[in-house]
Backbone as a ProteinNet text record, in pm:
[ID]
protein_1_A
[PRIMARY]
MSSLETASETPRPSLPDLFTGFLKIGLMGFGGVGPVARHIIVAERNWLDDRGYAELMGICQALPGANTVNAAVMLGDRFRGGIGALTCVFALMAMPLLCLVALANAYDAVSSHPLAQVALTGAAASAAGLILGTAARLLSKAGLARWAWLMAAAAFVAVGLLRLPMLPTLLVLVPLGLVAATLGARRV
[TERTIARY]
1199.7	1247.5	1144.8	1188.7	1094.6	1044.3	926.8	871.6	951.2	1032.7	1119.7	1218.6	1258.4	1354.6	1287.4	1160.3	1099	973	939.2	808.3	785.2	880.1	856.6	905	815.8	854.2	882.2	872.3	904.1	1055	1103.3	1248.9	1308.6	1433	1506.7	1504.9	1464	1456.6	1595.1	1598.7	1723.2	1751.4	1871	1903.1	1808.4	1776.2	1678.5	1540.5	1499.1	1371.3	1375	1483.5	1498.2	1500.3	1573.1	1582.5	1445	1370.9	1240.6	1140.5	1147.9	1057.6	1078.3	1203.4	1230.3	1222.8	1246.6	1224.3	1075.4	990.5	845.4	803.2	859.2	828.6	866.7	985.7	1031.2	947.9	903.4	825.4	682.2	623.7	483.7	463.4	569.3	557.3	548.6	470.6	454.4	379	429.3	364.8	399.5	489.6	528.4	519.2	619.8	624.6	577.6	541.3	500.4	391.3	276.4	169.7	209.8	280.5	322.6	425.9	520.5	624.1	561.5	467	400	329.5	258.7	185.7	281.7	389.2	482.5	558.7	609.8	691.6	608	485.4	402.9	306.4	220.2	111.8	156.4	236.7	271.8	388.9	498.3	620.6	634.7	557.5	562.5	700.5	773.8	905.9	895	790.9	762.6	612	569.7	427.6	403.5	276.5	244.6	320.5	331.9	403.1	551.8	610.6	751.6	773.8	678.9	690.5	677.7	585	570.1	697.6	758.7	885	995.7	1003	1104	1086.7	963.2	938.7	968	943	976.8	1126.3	1204.6	1350.8	1392.4	1335.9	1372.9	1336.2	1227	1185.9	1291.6	1354.2	1450.6	1588.2	1611.9	1740.2	1737.8	1851.4	1852.9	1830.8	1766.9	1742.9	1599.5	1571	1435.7	1401.9	1281.3	1240.2	1249.5	1202	1200.2	1341.5	1427.7	1567.5	1631.1	1603.8	1654.8	1602	1472.8	1414	1479.9	1508.4	1575.2	1712	1785.3	1918.1	1905	1811.6	1799.3	1750.6	1650.7	1602	1703.1	1764.8	1866.8	1980.9	2025.2	2133	2088.3	1966.2	1914.3	1911.4	1864.4	1846.4	1971	2052.4	2164.8	2292.2	2301.1	2423.2	2440.1	2564.4	2594.7	2552.3	2573.6	2534.3	2381.9	2310.4	2164.4	2118.5	2185.2	2151.4	2173.9	2288.2	2316.6	2217.3	2182.6	2086.6	1951.1	1904.6	1773.7	1772	1875.4	1878.5	1887.1	1971.4	1981.3	1847.1	1782.3	1653	1547.4	1547.2	1449.3	1465.2	1588.1	1613.7	1618	1637.4	1658.4	1540.5	1422	1306.2	1262.6	1258.9	1221.7	1315.5	1444.1	1537.3	1510.9	1488.6	1457.4	1325.6	1224.8	1094.8	1105.7	1183.3	1198.6	1260.4	1361	1423.7	1322.8	1246.8	1146.6	1035.9	986.8	880	926.7	1050.4	1102.6	1105.8	1145	1145.9	1004.5	910.8	772.3	710.9	735.8	680.2	735	860.9	921.1	845.1	794.1	722.2	581.8	518.1	379.5	361.4	467.1	457.2	379.5	374.2	303.7	152.6	106.9	-36.9	-109.2	-225.2	-298.1	-340.3	-368.3	-407.3	-293.3	-170.9	-56.9	-58.2	-94.1	-101.6	-214.9	-327.2	-441.1	-403.1	-334.5	-292.3	-198.5	-106.4	-14.3	-87.9	-188.5	-267.4	-341.5	-399.5	-467.9	-373.4	-255.4	-156.1	-112.8	-96.5	-57.7	-167.1	-293.1	-403.9	-409.2	-387	-386.6	-274	-157	-43.1	-72	-132.7	-166.5	-265.4	-362.4	-458.8	-394	-301.3	-229.8	-148.9	-84.8	-4.5	-94.1	-205.8	-297.9	-356.2	-391.3	-445.8	-345.6	-221.2	-117.1	-91.8	-87.2	-66.5	-179.1	-303.2	-416.8	-408	-371.5	-359.5	-248.9	-134.3	-24.4	-61.3	-125.2	-162.3	-266.2	-359	-464	-408.5	-299.7	-243.4	-117.7	-76.8	49.6	38.7	-80.5	-95.5	-22.3	-36.9	37	-21.9	66	24	-28	-97.4	-154.6	-47.2	67.5	173.8	226	227.4	275.3	178.8	48	-51	-29	4.2	31.5	155.8	258	379.2	348.6	270.1	233.1	153.1	58.8	-21.5	65.9	158.2	248	335.4	385.3	467.3	384.3	260.5	173.3	145.7	114.1	85	209.7	323	446.2	490.6	497.1	551.6	443	328	222.8	146.1	113.7	31	112.8	205.9	286.1	405.9	433.3	543.4	680.4	697.1	827.5	920.1	1050.1	1143.1	1141.3	1155.9	1145.2	1257	1380.5	1492.1	1479.5	1457.4	1439.1	1318.3	1212.4	1094.6	1130.4	1204	1247	1341.3	1427.9	1522.1	1449.1	1329.4	1248.2	1160.9	1092.8	995	1056.8	1170.9	1231.6	1269.2	1338.9	1365.9	1238.2	1138.4	1011.1	946.1	951.1	896.1	970.4	1102.5	1181.1	1145.9	1129	1089.4	950.3	857.6	721.4	721.1	801.3	807.6	866.4	967.6	1029.2	930.8	860.5	761.4	646.9	606.6	499.4	542.5	667.9	718	726.1	754.2	763.3	626.5	522	386.1	334.6	386.9	335.8	389.1
479.9	448.3	491.1	538.9	579.3	456.7	472.5	359.8	333.7	430	408.2	296	285.2	181.9	48.1	49.5	-72.7	-114.2	-48	-66.3	-205.9	-261.9	-386.3	-505.9	-601.8	-726.6	-834.7	-799	-894.5	-906	-1016.7	-1032.5	-922.5	-897.3	-797.8	-837	-745.1	-781.8	-808.5	-901.2	-933.7	-827.2	-831	-737.9	-754.9	-879	-892.2	-836.3	-851.5	-794	-641.4	-583.2	-437.4	-392.8	-465.9	-429.7	-433.1	-541.9	-552.5	-453.7	-428.1	-330.4	-191.6	-147	-12.1	-5	-116.2	-118.6	-96.2	-162	-145.4	-2.3	55.1	194.5	285	265.9	349.2	332	211.3	184.3	234.2	222.7	259.6	405.4	476.3	609.5	723.5	710.3	820.8	934.1	1057	1172.6	1192.1	1116.4	1124.6	987.8	950.5	815.5	806.8	918	916.8	816.2	820.8	725.3	580.6	557.5	421.5	372.7	459.1	420.4	383.2	463.3	433.2	298	274.9	148	28.9	38	-76.3	-93.8	14.6	5.3	-33	21.8	-1.8	-118.3	-109.1	-206.4	-338.9	-329.6	-451.7	-527.1	-456.3	-523.3	-524.3	-441	-434.5	-398.3	-316.2	-276.7	-173.7	-90.4	9.1	13.9	67.7	95.8	241.1	285.8	421	527.5	510.4	609.8	612.4	494.4	487.8	550.4	528.1	588.2	740.3	788.4	933.5	993.6	925	973.7	973.7	866.7	858.8	973.7	998.1	1106.5	1242.9	1256.3	1381.7	1408.2	1304.3	1318.5	1348.1	1273.5	1288.9	1426.7	1486.5	1620.9	1724.3	1703.9	1802.2	1786.3	1676.5	1653.3	1705.3	1744	1785.4	1665.4	1688.6	1581.7	1534.8	1441.3	1387.6	1299.9	1316.5	1244	1093.1	1040.8	896.3	841.6	917.5	874.3	872	974.5	975.6	855.5	823.5	708.1	578.5	569	449.5	432.6	541.5	535.1	493.9	557.2	529.9	387.5	341.5	204.7	100.3	124.6	31.2	18.6	132.1	131.4	65	92.5	33	-119.1	-171.8	-316	-390.1	-327.4	-400.5	-318	-207.2	-127.6	-51.7	-14.9	64.4	-1.1	-131.3	-201.1	-201.3	-205.7	-196.8	-60.1	44.2	180.5	196.2	148.9	157.2	75.1	-42.3	-128.6	-59.3	-1.9	64.4	184.6	266.1	384.7	343.7	245.6	199.3	146.4	63.3	5.7	114.3	210.5	319.3	402.4	423.7	513.6	444.9	315	245.1	259.1	219.7	222.9	365.4	458	594.4	654.3	624.7	678.7	620.2	490.2	427.9	481.4	491.3	544.3	689.7	767.9	909.2	928.5	851.4	861.4	825.2	718.4	677.9	781.9	832.2	932.6	1065.3	1102.9	1227.8	1218.9	1104.3	1086.6	1088.8	1023.5	1023.1	1162.7	1233.5	1368.6	1464.1	1448.9	1534.1	1521.3	1402.2	1378.8	1439.6	1455.4	1503.7	1633.6	1696.6	1811.6	1929.8	1945.3	2060.3	2037.5	1917	1886.1	1933.7	1999.7	2050.9	1941.7	1821.8	1713.9	1674.8	1693.9	1664	1757.4	1884	1979.2	1944.1	1900.1	1859.3	1737.1	1642.8	1522.9	1558.2	1650.8	1691.6	1760.5	1840.5	1906.2	1802.7	1704	1596.7	1517.2	1489.8	1415.2	1496.2	1626.6	1711.6	1714	1721.1	1719.4	1586.3	1477	1344.7	1335	1383.7	1379.4	1460.8	1578.4	1661.2	1588.8	1521.2	1445.7	1332.1	1261.9	1153.9	1206.8	1320.4	1379.6	1420.3	1485.7	1527.4	1407.1	1302	1182.4	1115.1	1106.3	1045.9	1129.8	1261.7	1350.4	1334.5	1328.1	1312	1178.8	1072.4	941.2	942.2	1000.9	1005.4	1089.1	1203.7	1289.7	1223	1150.3	1087.8	977.1	914.8	804	841	966.8	1005.6	1022.6	1044.1	1061.9	1183.9	1294.7	1415.5	1485.6	1544.3	1628.8	1760.8	1835.6	1963.4	2058.5	2063.3	2152.9	2111.4	1981	1932.8	1974	1970.2	2018.8	2166.8	2243.2	2386.4	2407.7	2326.2	2337.1	2301	2195.7	2155.2	2265.7	2324.4	2433.3	2554.5	2585.3	2699.2	2674.2	2552.7	2519.8	2530.4	2480.5	2488.8	2634.1	2715.5	2856.5	2926.5	2903.6	2973.1	2934	2803.5	2756.8	2746.9	2691.1	2667.9	2791.4	2874.8	2991.7	3119.4	3144	3266.6	3253.3	3130.5	3102.5	3142.8	3128.5	3154.9	3037.6	3060.9	2951.1	2847.1	2720.2	2611.8	2613.4	2635.7	2628.3	2731	2859.7	2953.4	2918.9	2869	2829.2	2717.1	2617.2	2507.2	2555.7	2650.9	2702.7	2774.2	2822.2	2883.6	2778.8	2694.9	2603.2	2484.7	2434.9	2319.7	2355.2	2466.6	2500.2	2523.9	2588.1	2607.4	2473.9	2380.1	2247	2173.3	2187.7	2122.8	2180.3	2311.7	2375.1	2325.9	2324.3	2278.7	2132.3	2047.3	1906.9	1890.6	1970.8	1964.7	2009.1	2118.5	2166.3	2066.3	2006.1	1904.8	1781.6	1741.2	1623	1649.4	1772.6	1806.4	1802.6	1831.5	1831.1	1691.7	1593.9	1457	1387.3
2403	2268.7	2166.1	2055.5	1951.3	1876.4	1817	1740.9	1614.6	1572	1456.5	1486.5	1612.1	1650	1680.2	1722.2	1773.5	1699.8	1590.3	1528.6	1474.8	1409.5	1336.3	1415.3	1430.6	1495.6	1391.8	1264.8	1159.6	1148.4	1093.2	1078.7	990.7	1013.2	935.7	788.9	698.9	556.7	497.8	403.9	334.2	228.3	171.7	61.9	-56	-99.3	-207.9	-171.6	-45.4	-2.1	-10.6	37.6	29.3	-116.1	-199.9	-341.1	-406.7	-389.3	-455.9	-397.6	-267.4	-206.9	-263.1	-269.1	-319.3	-471.5	-541.3	-685.7	-714.4	-635.9	-651.2	-618.3	-513.3	-479.4	-595.5	-649.8	-760.9	-885.7	-912.5	-1032.9	-1020.5	-902.2	-884.4	-845.8	-817.7	-761	-859.5	-963.6	-1057.5	-989.5	-1005.7	-946.6	-800.6	-748.5	-608.6	-545.7	-472.1	-417.7	-273.7	-212.7	-72	-39.8	-108.5	-76.6	-103.7	-211.3	-245.1	-144.7	-109.3	-13	121.2	168	294	286.3	178	164.3	167.2	91.9	84.4	215.3	272.1	393.2	514.7	525.3	644.2	624.5	524.1	510.2	448.4	343.4	270.7	332	361.4	409.2	561.4	631.4	777.7	831.9	761	807.5	919.6	915.1	1019.3	1040.2	1155.3	1172.3	1129.7	1136.1	1090.3	1167.8	1296.8	1377.4	1340.5	1324	1284.5	1148.1	1055.5	923	932	1014.6	1031.9	1090.3	1187.2	1244.5	1139.7	1060.8	955.4	856.7	814	718.9	780.7	910.1	977.9	974	997.7	990.2	845.7	751.8	610.4	556.5	606.9	564.5	601.9	717.2	766.3	701.5	632.5	566.6	423.6	370.7	229.7	138.1	26.3	-70.2	-68.1	-154.6	-167.1	-46.8	6.4	126.8	110.6	-1.2	-18.2	-38.1	-101.1	-113.1	25.8	105.1	242.3	320.4	302.3	370.5	323.6	194.6	142.1	207	218.2	281	426.7	498.4	641.6	669.5	594.1	616.4	570.7	455.4	408	507.5	560.6	659.4	788.9	830.1	953.8	945.3	832.3	820.4	772.5	684.8	624.7	612.8	683	679.9	549.3	520.7	401.8	271.4	259.9	137.4	123.3	234.2	229.6	182	229.7	187.3	36.8	-12.4	-156.3	-237.8	-188.2	-257.3	-269.5	-159.7	-159.9	-254.1	-251.2	-337.6	-484.6	-515.4	-654.2	-702.8	-620	-659	-675.4	-585.3	-591.6	-718.3	-762	-874.7	-1010.9	-1014.9	-1142	-1238.1	-1196.7	-1286.2	-1321.8	-1225.9	-1264.4	-1369.2	-1358.5	-1457.5	-1595.7	-1601.6	-1730.8	-1787.1	-1701	-1745.4	-1788.1	-1714.6	-1747.5	-1885.3	-1917.5	-2049.5	-2158.8	-2136.7	-2235.7	-2248.2	-2135.3	-2139.5	-2198.6	-2170.9	-2228.4	-2380.3	-2430.5	-2576	-2633.3	-2565	-2611.6	-2602.6	-2492.8	-2475.6	-2581.1	-2613.1	-2715.7	-2847.5	-2873.9	-2999	-2998	-2879.1	-2874.2	-2796.1	-2751.2	-2660.6	-2716.8	-2846.5	-2903.6	-2913.9	-2886.7	-2897.5	-2771.2	-2785.5	-2667.7	-2568.5	-2616.1	-2525	-2430.4	-2473.9	-2386.9	-2266.1	-2286.6	-2176.2	-2080	-2134.7	-2052	-1968.4	-2028	-1955.9	-1841.3	-1863.1	-1757	-1642.9	-1674.2	-1570.2	-1485.6	-1549.4	-1475.8	-1388.7	-1439.1	-1360.5	-1238.2	-1254	-1140.8	-1034	-1075.6	-979.8	-905	-975.1	-911	-808.2	-843.4	-751	-625.6	-643.1	-526.5	-435.8	-493.3	-414	-336.2	-398.9	-329.4	-211.7	-231.4	-124.1	-7.4	-36.9	69.5	143.6	69.7	133.4	226	182.5	265.8	390.2	372.9	488.2	589.6	542.9	633.7	708.1	638.7	702.4	807.7	775.6	872.3	993.9	972	1084.1	1173.7	1115	1196.1	1285.3	1247.1	1324.7	1401.7	1393.3	1455.7	1606.7	1660.6	1804.5	1855.7	1785.2	1820.2	1942.5	2021.6	2133.6	2078.1	2162	2118.7	2065.2	2131.7	2086.3	1948.3	1921.1	1790.8	1679.8	1708.8	1611.2	1582.5	1687.2	1667.3	1580.5	1603.7	1521.6	1375.6	1355.3	1219.5	1150.9	1223.6	1166	1134.4	1223.9	1199.8	1076.9	1062	944.8	817.3	821.2	703.9	666	764	735.9	681.3	747.5	707	566.9	540.8	412.9	306.5	342.3	244.3	203.9	301.1	270	251.1	342.1	333.2	240	195.6	102	157.6	289.7	350	318.9	309.9	282.4	394.5	356.9	454.1	557.4	515.1	609.7	721.7	693.2	805.2	891.8	829.4	906	1002.8	954.7	1042.2	1151.7	1117.5	1217.2	1331.1	1306.1	1411.3	1480.3	1402.3	1459.3	1533.4	1489.9	1558.8	1702.8	1727.6	1868.9	1949.7	1887.8	1958.3	1991	1896.8	1921	2031	2034.4	2140.8	2277.6	2284.8	2411	2452.2	2357.9	2386.7	2431.7	2367	2406.1	2545.4	2576	2709	2815.7	2789.3	2886.3	2900.6	2791	2793.8	2871.2	2857.6	2928.2	3078.5	3117.5	3260.4	3327.4	3251	3307.1	3333.1	3260.1	3272	3393.2
[MASK]
++++++++++++++++++++++++++++++++++++++++++++++++++++++++++++++++++++++++++++++++++++++++++++++++++++++++++++++++++++++++++++++++++++++++++++++++++++++++++++++++++++++++++++++++++++++++++++

């Protein structure tokens, strides 16, 4: 069984728990919600462990749409069915939408000022750092086999460095990863 199915020994969260958890993720996730989502889902709420969260994000990466929205749907459905999925997505999106409307109006008023451009550059650098830190934390605790590290490196080189499209890259690497996992399982 995967740790995604068995990770949490805490009781199944209620709809209000799911709502407040994903509302907090949506409110705190400026510049990207990955690090905040991991902290709330794994460390604060204990809904998944690190391995389960890494597996969830792996599935969400391969699906169309935003990873955290996909995670909200999957966790909401896992814990409370369809109404849980809707609750999580609504909570995740509510505050960012309100903040976005307010910030768009404020930015419109100051967009021509040079300091606004400097502030945006700093925010982008901070977001990149948060993403790299979360990726490093997930990789260090994922317990990956050697072949999985090779697949991760190949994906990074293909998409990150060579700028190849993600979908064709996945269409090549996923079957290779399945073959490698099958061969690795036979050796054990």
